[in-house]
C-alpha positions in Angstrom: 89.9 31.3 44.1 88.4 32.0 40.7 91.8 32.6 39.3 92.9 29.2 40.4 89.9 27.5 38.8 90.5 29.4 35.6 94.2 28.3 35.5 93.2 24.7 36.1 90.7 24.7 33.3 93.2 26.2 31.0 95.7 23.6 32.0 93.3 20.8 31.3 92.5 22.3 27.9 96.1 22.4 26.9 97.0 19.0 28.3 93.9 17.1 27.0 95.5 16.1 23.7 98.6 14.9 25.4 96.5 12.8 27.9 94.4 11.3 25.2 97.5 10.4 23.2 98.2 7.4 25.3 94.6 6.1 25.4 93.1 3.6 22.9 90.8 5.1 20.2 87.4 3.6 19.7 87.6 0.6 17.5 86.4 1.1 14.0 84.1 -1.6 12.5 86.3 -4.0 10.6 85.9 -3.7 6.8 85.1 -7.3 6.4 82.3 -7.2 8.9 80.8 -4.1 7.3 81.0 -5.8 3.9 79.3 -8.9 5.2 76.5 -6.9 6.7 76.0 -4.9 3.5 75.9 -8.2 1.5 73.4 -9.7 3.9 71.1 -6.6 3.6 71.3 -6.8 -0.2 70.4 -10.5 -0.3 67.6 -10.1 2.2 66.2 -7.1 0.3 66.2 -9.2 -3.0 64.3 -12.0 -1.3 61.7 -9.6 0.0 61.3 -8.1 -3.5 60.8 -11.6 -4.9 58.3 -12.4 -2.2 56.3 -9.3 -3.3 56.5 -10.4 -7.0 55.1 -13.8 -6.0 52.3 -12.1 -4.1 51.3 -10.3 -7.4 51.0 -13.7 -9.0 47.8 -14.3 -7.1 46.3 -11.3 -8.8 47.4 -13.0 -12.1 45.7 -16.2 -11.1 42.5 -14.4 -10.2 42.3 -12.4 -13.4 43.2 -15.3 -15.6 40.7 -17.7 -14.1 37.9 -15.1 -14.1 38.7 -14.2 -17.7 38.5 -17.7 -18.9 35.3 -18.5 -17.1 31.8 -17.2 -17.5 30.9 -13.8 -16.1 28.1 -15.3 -13.9 30.8 -17.0 -11.8 33.3 -14.1 -11.5 32.6 -13.2 -7.9 32.9 -16.8 -6.8 36.3 -17.2 -8.6 37.7 -14.0 -7.1 36.5 -14.9 -3.7 38.3 -18.3 -3.9 41.6 -16.9 -5.1 41.7 -14.3 -2.4 40.7 -16.8 0.3 43.5 -19.2 -0.8 46.1 -16.5 -0.2 44.8 -15.7 3.3 44.3 -19.2 4.4 47.7 -20.2 2.9 49.7 -17.6 4.8 47.9 -18.3 8.1 48.1 -22.1 8.0 51.7 -22.0 6.8 52.5 -19.9 9.9 50.7 -22.1 12.3 51.8 -25.5 11.1 53.1 -25.5 7.5 56.6 -24.0 7.9 57.5 -26.3 10.7 56.2 -29.3 8.8 58.3 -28.4 5.8 61.4 -27.3 7.6 61.4 -29.2 11.0 64.6 -28.8 13.2 65.0 -32.5 13.7 64.0 -34.4 10.6 64.0 -38.1 9.9 63.6 -37.5 6.1 59.9 -38.5 5.9 57.8 -36.7 8.5 58.5 -34.4 11.4 56.9 -31.4 13.1 58.8 -28.7 14.8 55.9 -27.5 16.9 53.9 -24.3 16.5 54.1 -21.5 15.9 57.5 -21.1 14.0 60.3 -19.3 15.9 63.8 -18.4 15.0 65.0 -20.1 18.2 68.4 -19.6 19.8 70.2 -19.6 16.5 69.1 -16.1 15.7 67.4 -14.6 12.6 68.9 -16.8 9.9 68.0 -20.2 8.6 70.1 -22.8 6.9 67.8 -23.2 3.9 69.1 -20.0 2.4 72.6 -20.4 3.7 72.2 -17.4 6.1 71.5 -15.0 3.2 68.0 -14.0 4.5 66.3 -13.6 7.9 64.2 -16.4 9.3 61.0 -14.4 8.7 61.9 -13.4 5.2 62.4 -17.1 4.4 59.0 -17.9 6.0 57.1 -15.3 4.0 58.8 -16.3 0.7 57.9 -20.0 1.3 54.3 -19.1 2.3 53.8 -17.7 -1.2 54.7 -21.1 -2.7 52.2 -22.8 -0.4 49.4 -20.5 -1.5 50.4 -20.9 -5.2 50.2 -24.7 -5.0 46.7 -24.6 -3.7 45.3 -21.9 -6.0 46.1 -24.1 -9.0 43.2 -26.3 -8.1 40.7 -23.5 -8.1 40.7 -23.2 -11.9 40.1 -26.8 -12.7 37.1 -27.1 -10.4 35.6 -23.7 -11.3 32.0 -23.0 -12.0 30.5 -26.0 -10.3 32.1 -26.7 -6.8 30.4 -25.5 -3.6 32.3 -22.6 -2.1 32.3 -24.2 1.4 33.7 -27.4 -0.1 36.5 -25.6 -1.8 37.4 -23.6 1.3 37.6 -26.8 3.4 39.6 -28.7 0.8 42.1 -25.9 0.1 42.6 -25.5 3.9 43.4 -29.3 4.3 45.5 -29.3 1.2 47.7 -26.4 2.2 48.1 -27.7 5.8 49.1 -31.2 4.9 49.9 -32.0 1.3 52.2 -29.2 0.2 54.3 -28.9 3.4 54.9 -32.6 3.9 55.7 -33.2 0.2 57.9 -30.2 0.2 59.9 -31.4 3.2 61.1 -34.4 1.2 63.1 -32.2 -1.2 63.4 -28.6 0.0 63.4 -29.6 3.7 66.3 -32.0 3.3 64.2 -35.2 3.2 64.8 -38.5 1.6 64.3 -37.3 -2.0 66.9 -34.6 -1.5 69.4 -37.2 -0.3 68.7 -39.2 -3.4 69.6 -36.2 -5.6 66.2 -35.2 -6.8 66.4 -31.7 -8.2 63.5 -29.3 -8.5 64.9 -25.7 -8.4 61.7 -23.7 -8.0 58.8 -26.2 -8.0 57.8 -27.7 -11.4 56.9 -30.8 -9.3 56.7 -29.6 -5.7 54.4 -26.7 -6.5 52.9 -27.2 -10.0 52.6 -30.9 -10.3 51.4 -31.4 -6.8 48.7 -28.8 -7.4 48.1 -30.3 -10.8 47.4 -33.7 -9.4 44.9 -32.2 -7.0 43.3 -30.4 -9.8 42.9 -33.6 -11.9 41.4 -35.5 -9.0 39.0 -32.6 -8.3 37.9 -32.2 -11.9 37.3 -35.9 -12.2 35.3 -36.3 -9.0 33.1 -33.2 -9.8 32.4 -34.2 -13.3 32.0 -31.8 -16.3 30.0 -28.6 -16.3 26.4 -28.8 -17.6 26.4 -28.6 -21.4 30.1 -29.1 -21.9 29.9 -32.7 -23.4 26.6 -33.6 -25.2 25.4 -36.4 -27.3 26.5 -34.4 -30.3 30.1 -34.1 -29.0 32.1 -31.3 -27.4 30.3 -28.0 -26.9 33.0 -25.3 -26.1 32.2 -22.9 -23.3 34.3 -19.8 -24.1 35.7 -17.4 -21.5 33.9 -14.1 -20.8 36.8 -11.7 -20.7 39.9 -12.4 -22.8 41.6 -9.0 -22.1 41.4 -9.9 -18.4 42.9 -13.3 -19.1 45.7 -11.7 -21.0 46.4 -9.3 -18.2 46.5 -12.3 -15.8 49.1 -14.2 -17.8 51.4 -11.2 -18.1 51.1 -10.6 -14.3 52.0 -14.3 -13.8 55.0 -13.9 -16.1 56.1 -10.9 -14.0 55.6 -12.8 -10.8 57.8 -15.6 -12.1 60.8 -13.2 -11.8 60.3 -13.6 -8.1 59.3 -17.3 -8.3 62.5 -18.4 -10.0 64.7 -15.4 -9.2 64.1 -15.8 -5.5 64.7 -19.5 -5.6 68.4 -18.8 -6.1 68.2 -17.9 -2.4 70.2 -14.8 -2.7 71.0 -11.8 -5.0 73.9 -13.7 -6.5 74.4 -11.9 -9.9 75.4 -15.0 -11.9 72.7 -17.3 -10.4 69.8 -14.8 -10.7 70.8 -13.8 -14.3 70.8 -17.3 -15.6 67.6 -18.2 -13.8 65.7 -15.2 -15.1 67.0 -15.5 -18.7 66.0 -19.1 -18.8 62.6 -18.2 -17.4 61.9 -15.7 -20.1 63.3 -17.8 -22.9 61.1 -20.8 -21.8 58.0 -18.6 -21.6 58.5 -17.1 -25.0 59.2 -20.5 -26.6 56.2 -22.0 -24.9 54.0 -19.4 -26.7 55.5 -20.4 -30.1 55.2 -24.0 -29.3 51.5 -23.7 -28.5 50.8 -21.6 -31.6 52.7 -24.1 -33.8 50.8 -27.1 -32.3 47.4 -25.5 -32.6 48.1 -24.8 -36.3 47.6 -28.5 -36.8 44.1 -28.2 -35.2 42.8 -25.0 -36.8 44.0 -22.4 -39.2 42.8 -19.7 -36.9 45.1 -19.0 -33.9 43.5 -19.4 -30.4 44.4 -16.7 -27.9 43.7 -19.0 -24.9 46.2 -21.5 -26.3 48.8 -18.9 -26.7 48.4 -17.7 -23.1 48.5 -21.3 -21.8 51.6 -21.9 -23.9 53.4 -19.0 -22.1 52.4 -20.5 -18.7 53.4 -24.0 -19.9 56.9 -22.7 -20.8 57.2 -21.0 -17.4 56.1 -24.1 -15.4 58.4 -26.4 -17.4 61.6 -24.3 -17.0 61.0 -23.8 -13.3 62.6 -27.2 -12.3 65.9 -26.5 -14.1 66.2 -22.7 -14.5 69.4 -22.9 -12.5 71.1 -25.8 -14.3 69.7 -26.1 -17.8 72.1 -24.3 -20.2 70.8 -21.0 -21.6 69.4 -21.7 -25.1 68.3 -25.2 -24.2 65.5 -23.6 -22.2 64.0 -22.7 -25.5 63.7 -26.4 -26.4 62.1 -27.1 -23.0 59.6 -24.3 -23.3 58.7 -25.1 -26.9 58.0 -28.7 -26.1 55.8 -27.7 -23.1 53.8 -25.3 -25.3 53.1 -28.0 -27.8 52.3 -30.5 -25.1 49.7 -28.2 -23.4 47.7 -28.0 -26.6 47.5 -31.8 -27.1 46.8 -32.2 -23.4 43.8 -29.9 -23.5 42.4 -31.8 -26.5 43.1 -35.2 -24.8 41.3 -34.2 -21.6 38.3 -33.1 -23.5 38.3 -36.4 -25.3 38.1 -38.3 -22.0 35.6 -35.8 -20.7 37.7 -34.2 -18.0 36.4 -30.6 -17.8 39.1 -28.1 -16.9 37.7 -24.6 -17.6 41.1 -22.8 -17.6 43.5 -25.6 -18.6 45.1 -25.8 -15.2 45.8 -29.5 -15.4 47.5 -29.3 -18.8 49.6 -26.2 -17.8 50.7 -27.2 -14.3 50.6 -31.0 -14.2 51.7 -31.9 -17.7 54.3 -29.1 -18.0 55.5 -29.7 -14.5 56.2 -33.4 -15.2 58.0 -32.5 -18.5 60.1 -29.8 -16.8 61.2 -32.2 -14.1 62.2 -34.8 -16.7 64.0 -32.1 -18.7 66.4 -31.6 -15.7 67.5 -35.3 -16.1 67.9 -34.8 -19.9 69.6 -31.4 -20.2 71.1 -30.4 -16.8 74.7 -29.2 -16.9 75.1 -30.8 -13.5 76.1 -34.5 -13.9 74.7 -35.2 -10.4 71.1 -34.8 -11.8 70.1 -38.2 -13.0 67.0 -39.0 -15.1 66.2 -42.1 -13.0 66.1 -40.0 -9.8 63.9 -37.4 -11.5 61.5 -40.0 -12.6 61.4 -41.5 -9.1 60.6 -38.1 -7.6 57.8 -37.6 -10.1 56.3 -41.0 -9.2 56.5 -40.3 -5.5 54.8 -37.0 -5.7 52.1 -38.3 -8.0 51.2 -41.2 -5.7 51.2 -39.0 -2.6 49.2 -36.1 -4.2 46.6 -38.4 -5.8 46.0 -40.4 -2.7 45.8 -37.4 -0.4 43.6 -35.5 -2.8 41.2 -38.4 -3.2 41.0 -38.7 0.6 40.5 -35.0 1.2 37.8 -34.6 -1.5 36.0 -37.7 -0.2 36.1 -36.3 3.3 34.8 -32.9 2.2 32.0 -34.7 0.2 30.9 -36.6 3.2 30.8 -33.4 5.3 29.1 -30.9 3.0 29.0 -32.3 -0.5 31.0 -31.2 -3.5 28.9 -29.9 -6.3 26.2 -27.3 -6.5 22.8 -28.2 -7.8 22.0 -28.0 -11.5 19.8 -25.0 -10.9 22.5 -23.1 -9.0 25.1 -24.0 -11.7 22.8 -22.7 -14.5 22.0 -19.5 -12.6 25.7 -19.0 -11.8 27.6 -19.3 -8.6 27.7 -15.5 -8.0 24.0 -15.5 -7.4 23.6 -18.9 -5.6 26.8 -18.8 -3.4 27.2 -15.0 -2.9 24.0 -13.2 -3.8 26.2 -10.8 -5.7 27.2 -10.0 -9.3 30.6 -8.9 -10.7 29.4 -6.5 -13.4 26.7 -3.8 -13.2 25.0 -4.4 -16.5 22.6 -1.5 -17.4 19.5 -2.5 -19.2 18.6 -0.6 -22.4 14.9 -0.8 -21.5 13.3 2.5 -20.4 12.7 3.1 -16.7 9.1 3.6 -15.7 8.4 7.2 -14.7 11.6 8.5 -16.2 11.3 11.0 -19.1 12.9 9.8 -22.4 16.5 10.9 -23.0 16.7 13.3 -26.0 20.0 13.6 -27.8 21.4 17.1 -27.7 22.1 19.0 -30.9 25.6 18.4 -32.1 28.1 21.2 -31.6 29.0 23.3 -34.6 31.6 21.5 -36.6 31.0 18.3 -34.6 
């Protein structure tokens, strides 16, 4: 019996190749499908990298704003900037994303329900042409929402109640940014008109800038800024920190504009990022040149804001303005930001960090520049101006209403005593820096310097 089993096993071993000859081999993955999957993975990875770079921008905003403000308000400023990121992501998940990209849209207002969901269509979304997953797109856009709102923080710094800012920023990121954004990026009526804003000179920066202008106007200037004897400058407390903030923001703009291509397309991302850097560098030179008419001594804060002005201005047309022309766009923005800062001081609008000049003025100019310099003949100046006017009216009306609502609920401005003492003490009972007093401590023996080492 064992011999029979052994012979059968040997026969099967010999005949196995012959039996398998007539059977179909497992189908290999088609080359085209494998290439498509690899391409999708690469595009999605690039979008996630850009999202991370945009997240770093919020550290830049926090360090820039705290550096350009007084040290007694540093904790308050850092708290606001961190809070905006958190509330921006959460509210954009609950309502913002489906307000901005509703499935069924009449072009003006629609809501896809909450929370967001990929639905039966799978993990891709039409906004990025299927180059990134639904959730990658959500997270990328959530960074924009938080950025738009954090712009307002700098303009109202050093005198707004913390609770008031928290309420306003929550309302703003829930309603203003997503609804306005849907009109262009969500395929709304401005998109159908041909309005072009590649990465948000208007949708992000000008919208936030209008809110900053309304807030600064309603709050009034800081105590001691404008006196009977004229303007009394209030310098920042930490210029190295402000410089670090601007360089972090410039780094983050690689994600801001590079990710707005919507994919890792080599040609599109290269042009967008080259234009971004040329605009920033030219903005710095524009600001230095303009300020030379004001003073023979260069101002570091103007140089830093010139860089930001160049970045904001080129953001609307980084994809369509010819390389080289972006230098003109950035240079004009850098010059404009200097004169805008001086003009706002003249009309007594107190903006501690220059947020209105950087984001509103430069955002408007960058959107106009698309109509003037775009290589795409479909981008018309008249349509660009229409979009600017629509977003200005919407943002101003909504900001006025929201600030008025918050004022009726909890008030807007801290007391004079709290402002003089600093918001760190009055709003947080904390301080940012542990300053050691030079006075001797009671009961502690005096410190005696040691003898120097030989040769020291």
